[in-house]
N, C-alpha and C positions, 0 to 999 in steps of 0.2 A: 216697559214693565220690568221692574227690578225687585230686589229683596225688600225694598222699602214699601212698595205698593202691592206686592204679591198677596199678602195676607188679606187685606181689605178686598182686593179683586176676587180672590178665591171664595171668600165668605159670601160676597154679594152674588156671584154667579151660582154658587151652591144653593142659595135660596130660590133662585129662578128654576133650577133643576128640580128641586124638591117640590115646589109649589106651582110652578108654571106649566107651560105647554110641554108636550112630550118631545118636540123637536125645537131646538134653539139654534139661532144663528148669531154668532158672536162676531161682530164687525171690528176687526183690528186693523183695518186699512189705514188708519191715521196714526197708528203706533209707530214710533221711530226706533224703539229699542226693546229687545227682549233678552234678558239674561237667563242663566240656568235656573234660577228660582222661578222665573216667569214660565219657562218651558215646563218645569215640574208641575206648576199649578195647572197648566193646560192639560197635561197628561192626566192628572188627578180628576179634573173636571170631565174630560171625555170618558174616563172609566166610570165615574159617578153617573153620568147620563146613560151610559150603556147598561149599568146595573138597574136603572129605572126603566129599562126597555125604551129608551129614547135615544136621541142623537144630539151631538153638539157639532154644528158645522162652523168652521172658522174661516172668515173672510180675511185674507192677508194681502199685504203689499210685497213688492219685490225684496225689500230689506228684511222684513220678518221671515219671508219664505226662505231667503238665503240662510238665515240663522237656523231655521228649523231643518233645512236640508243638510246642514253641517253635521247634525246629530242623527240624521236619517229618520226623522219622525213625520215627514210630510204626508205619508199615506195614513199613518195611525191618527194623526190630528185632522185628517179630512180637510186639508186646506183648499179653499176655493178662491178664485180671482175676483169674484163679485158677489153681491147679495143675490142678484138674479140667478147666478149659477148655483148658489147654495139652495135657493128655493127649488130650482129645477131638480137638484139632486135629492131633495127630500121627497118631491112628488114622484120621481122615477129613480129609485135606488139602484 
């Protein structure tokens, strides 16, 4: 996810936050790369979900997790190692 794809990604996920379920799991486990614009979009989307009294759980892989940890956003972005772990976190916050 980079500057080229960030706008479309953010708009699409925003629609789900606005119209969809209260709790959303975003599976990024197959993403190979996230740059600063992608991280910015994720931060904006998490804030938007929280403002709607919801959550956005992000399933990550080691490569994306490493990038997120470099900027110390892993707790804020609620990174999870699997969809199952994200579901469990929603059930038992």
